[in-house]
N, C-alpha and C positions, 0 to 999 in steps of 0.2 A: 485573570483566571480566578474563579470563585471556588471555594471548597468548604466542605464540612467533614465530619469524621469518616464517612464512607463514600463521599462523592466529590468529584471535581467537575467544574464546568468551564469549558473553553469556548469563548465567543469568537465566531468568525465574522469579521466586519466586511461585508460586501454590499453595502447600501441596501437596496430593496431585496437582495438575495442573501442577506445575513442569516446566520443560523447558529445553533448551539451544538456543541459536542458534549454529551454527558458521559462521564467516566465513573462507574460505580462498582460495587461488589455485592453479589447476592441480592440484587434488586430488580430482577427481570419481571417480577409480579407488578412492579410499578410502571412498566413500559406502556400499557394501554392508556393510563391517565396522562402520561407525558406526551404520547403521540396525539391524543385528543387535544391537549393544550396547544401543541404546535399547529395542528390543523385549524383550531379556533383562531389562531393568529391571522389566518387568511379569511377576512370577513365574509367574502362571497362563498367560502367553502363550509361555513359553520352549519352543522346539522345535528339534530338529535340522534340520528342513526348514521354515523359515518360509515363509509364503505372502504374496504381495502382488499387488495390482492397481495398475499404473502408469496414471495418467490424464494425457494430454497433448493438445495441439491440433495442427492440421495445420502450423502454423509451426514448432513445436519438436520434434515427434515424430521426424522423420527426422534432425535435427541432434543431439539429445541423448537422446530417449526410447529409441531402439533401442540405443544404447551403454550406457545405464544398465540396461536390461533384460538385456543380455548379461552385464554385470558381476554383476548379482544372480544370474542362473542359474549363472554360473561359480562363484559363492560358495555354491551349493547351495540357492538359493531356488526355490520353485515360484512363477513370476511370469508374469503376462500383461500386455499393453499395450492400453489402450482409447484410441482417438484420435477426436476430434471436430473439426468444421470450426471454424477460428478465428473469433473475433469476439464482441462483447458479446452478440449475440442468442443465443449458445450457452448462456448462463446461464439455462436454462429448465427447467421441470418435465419436459418431454418428454425432454430429454437426461439428466436425473436418472434417469428411468425406464429409459433405455437402459443406463445404468451398472448399475442394479439387475439388468437382464436379464443383462449380462455377468458380474456377480458370481454369479448363480444358475448360469449356464453353467459357471463354473469351480468350482462347489460351494464357494463361500466360506463361511466360518463366522466366529465372533467373534474368531478368532485371525488372520484375514486383515487385512493392513495396506493401507490406501490410501495411495499415494504420488503426490503432485501434482508434475508436472514442467512448469513453464511460468510464465506471468505471472499477473496477478491474477484473470482470468476462470477460468483453470484451477484456481487455489487455492480460489476461492469455490465453484465447482461441485463439485470433488472433495471438498472439506471438507464440503459439505452432504450429499453422498451418504454420506460416512463417518459423519456425525452421525446419520443416519436409518436406515441399513441395519442390520438386526438390533439395533436400539436402540443402535447406536454401535460403530464399528470404530476401531482405532488408526489414526492419521493422521500422515503425515510430509510436510513441505513441501520441495520443491527449487525455489525461485523462480529465474527466469532473466532477469528484467528488473529494472532499478534501482528502478522504482516498487514492484514486488512485494517486492524485498529490504527496503526501508526502511519499507513501509507495510502492504500487505495481508497479508503473511505473518506479521506480528506482531500478536498480540492475540486470536486465536481467533474472529473474526467470519467466518462462512461463510454462503452463501445464494445464491438465484437470483432472477431478476426475474419479476414478474407483468406481464401485458400493460398494467396500469394504473399500474405504478410499479416503479422500480428497487430491488432488494434487499428487497422487501416480504416475501419468504418466506425465513426464515433461522434461524440458531441460533448459540449460542456453543459452539465445540468446539475446545478447545486441542489443538495437535499434540503428538506425542511428542518432536518435535524439528524444527528448521529447518536445512537444509544449504545454505549459500550459497557457491558458487564464483564469485568475481568474474571469472574468465576468461570466463565466459559473456557478460559485458558487452562484451567486445572486438568481438563480431560484432553487437551490438545496433544497429539503425538509429539514425542520429544524432538524429532527432526524438524517438524513444522514449527515448533516453538523456537528452536535455535535459528531457523531461517528468518523469523521476524526480528530476532535480536540483532542481526546484521544491520538492518535498517535503523534500529535504535542507535547503535554505535555510530552509524553514518551521521546522524543529526549532531552528535557531539563533535565529530571531526569537522563538519562543514560550518557549524553555526554557533557552538556554545562550548567553550573550554571547561566551564564550571560543570556543565552537564556530563562531559566526558569524565571529569574527576569524580563525580557522583557515581557513575557506572563503575569506575575502577574501585571505589570504596565499598561497593555493595554487590560484589560478584556473588558471594555466597547466597544472599537473599534473592538475587535474580535467578540463580540456578535452582533454588528451592521453590521458586514461584511465590514468594512472600506477597500476600495480598496488598499490603501497604506500599511496598516497593513497586509492585506491578502498576498500581494506580499512578504512582509518581512518574514512572518512566513512560507510561502511555500518555498521560496528560501533558507531560513536558514535550514529548515528540509531536503530539498533535498541535501544541501551541507553536512550536518552531516551524512546522510545515504551514500552519495557518498564517503565520507572519509572512511567509514567502508568497502564499496564494493571494493574500490581501494586496500585495504590491504588484502581482503579475498574474491576475486570474486567468487570462486567456493565452498565456505564453507569448506575449507580444514584445516584452522588454528583454527577454533572455535571462531574467532573474531566476526563473524556475529551473534553468539548466543546472544550477548548482546541486539540485536534488539528485542529479545523475552521477554523482561522485562514485567512481568504481564501476559504473555500468557499461562503459564502452568495452572494457575487457570482459565484464561479466556476460554481456549479451553474446559476444563472440564465443565464449566458452559454452554457454547454454546451447547455442546453435550447433556447434561442432561436436559436442559430446553426445547430443541426442537427448530427447525428452526423458527425464527421470534419473539421469546419471548425477546431476547436480540440482539441488533446489535453487530457486532464485537467490535466496539469502546466502547460500554457500558460495555461489558464483560471485555475488557482490562482495562478500568478505575477501575472497581471493583478489578480486578486481581492485578493491581499495588498497591493498598492499602493493599490487602492481603499479597503480597510479602513484603511490608514495615513492616507490623506487625510481619511477620516471622523474618525479619532482626532484629527488635527490640528484639524479644524473644532470638535471638542469640547474643544480645549485640553488634550488628554491627552499629546500629544507635540509636539516642535518639528520643523521641516522637515529637520533633520539626520538624524533617524531614517528619514525617507522617502528622502532622498538616498542613504544607505548601502545600503538595500535595492534601489533602482533601479539603482545602479551595479553591485552584485554580480550581480543578475539579468541585466542587459544584458551584463556581462562573460562570463556563462555562456550567452549567446545565447538568452535567454528574453525573451518580450515583456513589456512593462509597460503597454501600452495595447492595445486591440482593433485588429486590422488595419484599414488605411484603407478597404478595400473592404467592411467589415462595418458595416452601419448598423442600430442598435437604438434604439428609443425609450425614454426614461427610464420612461415609464408602463408599458411592457411588461416592463422589467427589474424594476421595483418590484412589479408584479403577480406575477411569477414568484417573487420572493423571499418573498412572503407564503405561498406553497405549501411553502416549505422546512421541513423537519422541525425546524429550530432556532427557528422562530417559535412563540411561546407565546401562546395565546388571541388570535391575530390581531396580537400586538405583535411588532415586529421586534426581534431579538436578534442581536448581533454579537460576535465575538471580536476585541477591539481591543488594540493594544499600548500599554503605558505607557512602555516603553523597549525597546531591543534586549535580548532575553533574558527578557522577561516580557510576558504578555498576560492579559487578564481578560475574563470573560463580562460583556457590557454589555447589560442588558435594556431593553426599552421605549425604543428609540432613536427620536427624532422622525422621522416620515415626511417632513416638510418638509425636514429637514436632509439626509436621504438623497436626496430629489428634487433638491435643489440640487447635491449632489455629482455625481449622475448626469448632470445637465444640463451641468456643467462637463467631466466626463470623456468623455461620449459625443458631445456636440454641438460641442465645441471641439477636436477632434482635429486 
């Protein structure tokens, strides 16, 4: 990981699909030059007048999309901006077709770059369009939320939803580069910012005890969105996820499964509570504590591991139990878990800690044990 006073660079080593993640502060004006440099790395794409389709949503387009579009045009790019209505429902085949139409209208060819400016929905949708139009266009990510910075922008997963399931239609399509300006996080709504912090804490629990200690020691700076600390936690999170992706790019070895710590519980809560009741990060925070209590029941950890996670999450104003006004039955949660993609042949499988900084995939966990845990966590709030 390379760095200077205001910039960190994380190299993602994937042979011919290798790329950089740039983490900086107040340097969006330098994005056009960086994007041109990344494109020039593809010899047959090099052009005096590079072309790009920026894709953003209604929340971000006016704040950042227009200014980035102007910067690209001032730098000599032929660039257009496609904006869609914000929300998870936007990740659809119909919106993908609208992007295809816009690309046809601008006479895009295989030298046209797709640039995603926004959160995870924008990156997933734009990336899927890039992966499939003309059998693949170059793709650059400019994530603008903490969750997208540390999670969805890293690893090459792109896709859209099907009416019968989330992310059922997708591909692996690595970007040419990821450009993260942490100044974007200063205007991020508080709840969205907290949601991203849950994934940051997750990296410390699953992969790096020293990083977890760093988070514990810098709670105040994290809560105040200190620029130096933001660059540190974003770059470290990206490095940790990149390490996993480098070992298991296409999810063939099961290594990437560890990134789903807390998610089996979280996905069930998100599904059963209904859209909007919990953010993804809030559900993950609760799910990590559930998974830790399950690990304690299986005598994999002692209570101290749980207590440290609870304290850090609560210090970051994240929930560790479901809200008082949310009532879910253990049977409903267990049934939802059985539909999770991490379940194998009907057997529950969890990512469980053995200490802070290390987790393991734990197959065939007893349903009775999970039922007991859910009764304690859900019925004794």
